[in-house]
GUPAKOL-598688 format. One record per residue (C-alpha): residue in one letter; x, y, z. Coordinates in steps of 0.25 Angstrom, whole numbers, plus 5000, padded with zeros to 4 digits. Each point is the difference from the previous one (the first is absolute). Layout:
BEGIN
AXYZ
...
This chain:
BEGIN
M499151284973
R500450044986
A501349944994
R500750145000
Q499750015015
I500649875004
F501150015011
T501449994996
S501049915008
G501350074996
L500449864995
C499350024986
V501049954989
L499450004987
C500449884992
C500850034988
C499849864996
L500449934987
L499449874996
S501049895001
G499449924989
A498749974993
A499049945009
V499849854997
A499049895002
S499949965015
D499349905009
S498750075002
F498549995004
S498850085003
R498749995007
S498950095004
E499350005013
G498950095005
L500550144997
N501549964998
L500649974987
N501349925003
S501249974991
F501249935005
V501449994993
R501249935004
Q501349984992
G501550015004
D500250125010
V498550054998
A498849955008
A498850095001
H498550005002
V499250114994
V498750035007
L499050104992
R498850035009
S498850054993
G498750065006
T499850145005
Q501450005007
P501049964990
R501349955004
L501349954994
I501049925008
V501249924995
A500649905011
F501449945000
P500449885008
A501450075000
G500150065014
N498449995001
S500050134992
G499150074991
V499450134994
G498650055000
L499250114995
W498650035006
F499150094992
D498850105004
A498649944999
V499449994987
T498550004996
P499549914994
A500849885004
A501249974990
T500649874995
W501549984997
T500449914989
L501449964995
A500350074987
S501349924999
P500649885007
V500950025012
R501449984997
P501349995008
L501150114999
S501350045007
E500550145000
K501150085007
D499650125009
A500750135000
K501249955007
G500249884991
R499449895010
A499149894995
L498550015001
H499049894996
G498650014997
V498950004989
T499450084990
F498650004994
E498850084995
A498850015008
R498650064995
L498950065009
H498750054995
A499950135008
A499950154996
T501150045009
L500949935009
V500750085011
P501249945008
K499750015015
Q501249935007
A501249934994
L500849915009
L501349934997
S500549925011
S499749875008
I498849924997
R499750015015
V500050164998
L499049984988
R499249905008
D499950095012
Y499650124991
Q498949914993
G499449975014
A500250135008
G500350114989
T501350045007
A501549984996
P501350045006
R500350144996
E501549974997
V499649914989
L499050094993
T500550054986
A499650124991
A499649974986
Q500950054989
V499250054987
H500650014987
G499150024988
D499149884998
S500749925012
M499950005015
A501149925008
W500449975014
A501349955004
R500849995013
D501249935007
R499749915012
L500150075013
D501449955002
G500550044986
A499949874994
P499449984986
G498550045002
Y498850004991
A499450074988
L498650024994
R499750064987
L498750034992
K500050054986
I498850044992
V499749914988
D498550044998
G499550135006
A500850115006
L500750055013
R499550145005
D500250075013
G500449875007
R498849924995
F499849904989
V498950034990
A499349904991
G500250004985
A498950014990
D499649865003
G499750035014
A501249925006
I501350025005
T501249914996
L501350015008
A501349944998
V500549955014
T501449975004
A500249955014
L501449965006
T500749965013
G501450005004
E499949895011
T500849874998
P499349904992
L499649865006
T500449874993
P498849944994
V499649855000
A499149944990
G499649874993
S500749875004
A500950075010
L498750045008
L499049894997
N500149854998
D499249914991
R498949985011
A499650154999
L498650014993
P499950074986
D499350135005
A500650114992
G499550115008
A500549955013
R501349974994
E500250144995
A499650065013
L501049905008
E501150034990
F499950155002
L500049985015
S501249905000
Y501550045002
R501349945004
E500050095012
K498649985005
F498549994996
L499250134999
A498650005007
G499250064990
S499950124990
W499950114999
R499850035015
F501049895006
D501149994991
T501049945010
Y500249905011
F498949965009
G500349895010
R498649945002
D499750014985
T501349934997
L499849895010
M498649974996
S500350014985
V501249915001
R499249905008
L498949994990
L500850014988
M501149905005
P499649884991
A500150084988
L501250085003
Q501549974997
P500849975012
R500850134999
A498850084999
V499449945013
E501450035007
T500050144995
G498750025007
L500449935013
R501450075000
S499450144998
V499249985012
L501249955009
E500850124995
R499050105005
L499849935014
S500150105012
A501149975010
D499149935009
G499449914988
Q498750084996
V499649994985
A500050144993
H498750044994
E500450104990
E501350074996
D500250154998
I501150014989
G500550104990
E499550145003
F499049965010
A501149955009
I500750134998
L498850075005
D499949915012
H501550025004
R499850164998
K498949995011
K500749905009
D501550055000
G500150114990
T500849924990
L499849984985
S500349855002
A499349914990
A500249875009
P498749925000
V499050025012
Y499249885004
D498650005006
Y499749905010
K498650045005
M499349874994
I500049885009
D499549894990
G501349994992
D500749965013
Y499249875000
L500049974985
L501549984998
A500249875007
P498849934994
V500450054986
A501549965003
Q499549865004
A499249984987
W501250024992
L501249955009
L499249875005
D498849984992
D500450024986
P501149904995
R500650114991
G500250095013
T500449885009
A501249974990
R500450155001
A499750035015
T501449985006
A500650094989
F498950115001
L500150015015
A501550014999
G500050114990
P500750135004
L499050115006
D500450135006
G501449945005
A499349875005
H499149904994
A498649984996
G499849905011
D500450105010
A498950094995
M499049895001
M500449975014
R499850155004
N498649994995
I499749875007
R500550065013
Y499150124998
V498849924997
A500249915013
A500250125009
Q498850074995
T499149885002
A500549955013
A499050075009
F498849934993
V500749875002
R500150025015
A498650065001
P499149994988
T499150115001
W499650114991
Q500950105007
H501249924996
L499750004985
V500950074990
G499450134998
L500250124991
K501250095004
P499750125009
G499450114992
V499949934987
P498649974995
V500549894990
G500849875001
D499649894990
W499650004985
R498850085003
D500850125002
S499050114998
N499650085012
D498749935000
G500449864995
L499949945014
G498850075004
G500750075011
G500549875006
R501449995006
Y500249845000
P499949954985
Y499449864999
D500949964988
V501250035008
N499749945013
A499149884997
I500849964988
L501350064997
V500650005014
P499849855002
A500449974985
A501350085003
L500349935013
Q499849864993
A500850044988
A501250055009
S499949875008
A500049914987
L501250084995
Y500749985013
R499749855000
S500649994986
G501450045005
L500050114990
L500250115011
A501049935008
A501150084994
Y499350135004
A499449975013
T500750035013
P500049925013
A499150115006
D499049964989
R499849865004
A498950015010
M499250104991
L500249904988
D499649885008
G498750075004
L499550054987
A499249884997
H499250015013
A499950154998
A499449974986
A499049905007
V499550105010
W499850114990
R499349914990
D499149945011
K499650135008
A500150124991
P498949974989
A498949995011
L500350145004
F499550054987
A498849904998
V498650074998
T498749935000
V498750074995
P498749945004
H499149964988
A498950115003
V501050115002
A500849954987
E498750004992
Q499650145004
A501450064998
I500149934986
G498750064996
A500350145005
Y501450014994
A499549944986
R498950115000
S501050115003
L500949954988
G498949974991
V500549864998
P499149875001
A499949945014
A499349874995
P501349924996
A500750045013
L498849965009
K499949874993
A501549975002
I499950025015
G498749915001
N499549995015
A501450005006
P500850105007
V501250074993
H501449975004
F501250084996
Q501450055005
A500050155003
L500950094992
S500750055012
L499850035015
A499950145005
A500950065010
D499149945011
G500049864994
I498650024994
P499949934986
I499850094988
K498849924994
V500450014985
Q500149874992
N501350004992
S500849924990
D501249985009
D499649855002
G500849994987
F501350015008
A499549885009
L499749924987
L501450024995
F500950005013
A499249915010
R499349875001
P498750035006
G499049905005
A498849954993
R499050095007
Q500950124998
L500149974985
E498549994999
R499850145007
M501150064991
A499449944987
A498650065004
T500550145003
L500850004986
A498949934992
A498750065006
P499350114991
F500250145004
P499550055010
A500049875008
G501449984996
L501150054990
M499649944987
T499550094988
P499949974985
V501250104998
G500949945011
M500249975014
L499950125009
V501150035010
A499150055011
N498549995003
P499550095011
V498649945000
F500049975015
A500850125004
S499450135005
K499650114990
G501250085004
E500949884996
Q499249984988
A500350144995
R501549965001
F499949884990
D499250054989
Q500349984985
G500950124999
A500949965012
Y501349944997
H499849885008
G498550015000
T498949924993
V501049994988
V500749884993
W501549995001
S500649914989
W501149945009
Q499049965011
Q499249924990
A501349934996
L500449985015
A498749935002
A500149924987
A501449955004
G499549975014
L498849924996
A500849924990
R501049975012
Q498949965009
I499249914990
A501349934997
R500049955015
S499749855002
D499550015015
L498750084998
P498649955001
A499249994987
A499050105004
T501150105003
R500649984986
V498750024994
R499950145006
L501450034996
R499749964986
H498850095000
A500750125005
Q501149974989
A499049994989
C499350145004
L501450075002
W500449954986
R498750044993
A500250145005
I501550004996
D499749964986
A498950104999
T501050115003
R501349964993
A500150134993
M500350065014
Q500949895005
S501350085000
S499450125006
E500250035014
L498550015004
W498750034994
S498650045005
W498649984995
R498650054999
Y498649934999
I499250054988
G498849934993
G500149885008
H501449974998
Y501450035007
Q500950084991
V501550025002
T500550145001
A501450045000
F500550055014
G500350154999
A499150034989
N498950055009
G500050135008
G499849935013
D501249904999
V501150045009
D501149964991
E500349934987
S500449864996
N501449974994
A499949944986
A501249915003
Q500049945014
L501149895004
W499149915008
S498950014990
T500949924990
V500049885009
F498949934992
L501249964991
A500349895010
I498549975004
P499449914989
P498549995001
P499349865004
R499549924989
D498650035003
A500250155003
G498750075002
R499249884999
G499249965013
C499750145005
S498650035002
D499450135006
């Protein structure tokens, strides 16, 4: 719809704003990825991520970690495709709104080579609102705001729904003209806009430099920039622009992988943020609704305008990550061991952090007890009723329609039980356990052993050689990729791997997957298990997961055609590469190779897998801090493509992702990349 037809919310308050002072230099960085030009700024009360999306569907978004808020403007389609450039640097500024309240944001000039540019929809609200609009094209009517046009400027401003300081977006013509609600190019065929974007949400407290990382952190400037933008005293942010707030699983995995390079206070910020958000019965919160999105939640549920955070507990994997990560810090890291008693005794919600830890352990023990009594697939930990997601593969097709995830049941559950047992035996939990907990705590080690010994077999898949050979050839032809390296890798043997998940009837979803990385990091697999894991990881696609542009997180070569369609190169958890999954495998392989109890042949296979993985990591360094990427096969070569740049991609990748910065704590082996042959 045209700008002059945009709905009004009744809360529109044009900002009569005065610049509080000249914009000054700031900590900033930029990166281009696919169709997106990203610019990040963080200084004082300002933290902002500008996303300019080029192509036939231009878009402008500014995301703020403060309150997970943002402003966005979507434009009508343009032909031909147009490209944004920054005509001036993004600079921080602070202003007062019409009521004299502080707003913080950025100003910059953006240039688009297009004849006309017609605003379609502006949104000033929570990033969750912008994210939902980007995905579904709808937004709550109460947040919609009419444009105010004055001469060569167009502006949107509104208070938050509860009357708190809100948001503002202003566009002023620098080159071109504003006519009848549309921007028109100047004589040079381009439109240049001066953009101001602001939020009134409360700023977070930034953490950077030596307060965040120690001297073991690797000198990776791009990863450091991304990590610093996502790190605050209150919490870590999962990723920007789409996840500018707390995510439980992302926090736990990032803290675990970054732990050697993080300062103690940073580690404990992550752990404490998870403990603070536990449910009453000990479940780990997945995501938090804060700021205006929390208000929208409360309006629906109780009719109030409360901004109290609302926590989402639909995921199941975070519940079983907390204890292993806590063990890694409180028991296995000498820095954490020295601080463990004080950390657990720290005040939290009228009690102590140790009380929250015990709540989680009780929940884990209760949820896993049925399998200990009768270890059948019916007693595995399944997704919650009516919810199609539950682990890190949290897109609707991520588990292939399965209900029992491999990573949760075969790896994370036994790891959680074992870690809880270790914490109990250490004596750290004595002050927080009750007499009624004694039998449960005494049984944790046995429970861990049952899960460790019985659960993995339920996911085991064996494909006879003749069937595997035919499937690899057919799938390779359908994708236009070579089959010869894959067929060479399997030789004359059957193919063994762990199913991605089990369906509701216990039948394995026969999709190869990267989730063995969790076992490499959190478990102590036997030699045969490790050799099978190494083969899956290192075998050339489509016999395994390895490509020259990264380790894929899924390979449906042995699945049905219908299942293969769920896992293509445009699927969020399909035949694509996730940076942090490569890091998980790299850290896990290093951990297993350091063992002294493995046969020489097993160590050789692990080192081969390590070499192949690091060759792929080194080949895609430019993408390392991104969330994920895809690929195409052209001219006899695999090529990286930015996820979200193709019309068939279901979403877009974040340019800064918390768990994609973890290579700061994962040094490559001395012979990284050497010793891998196709």
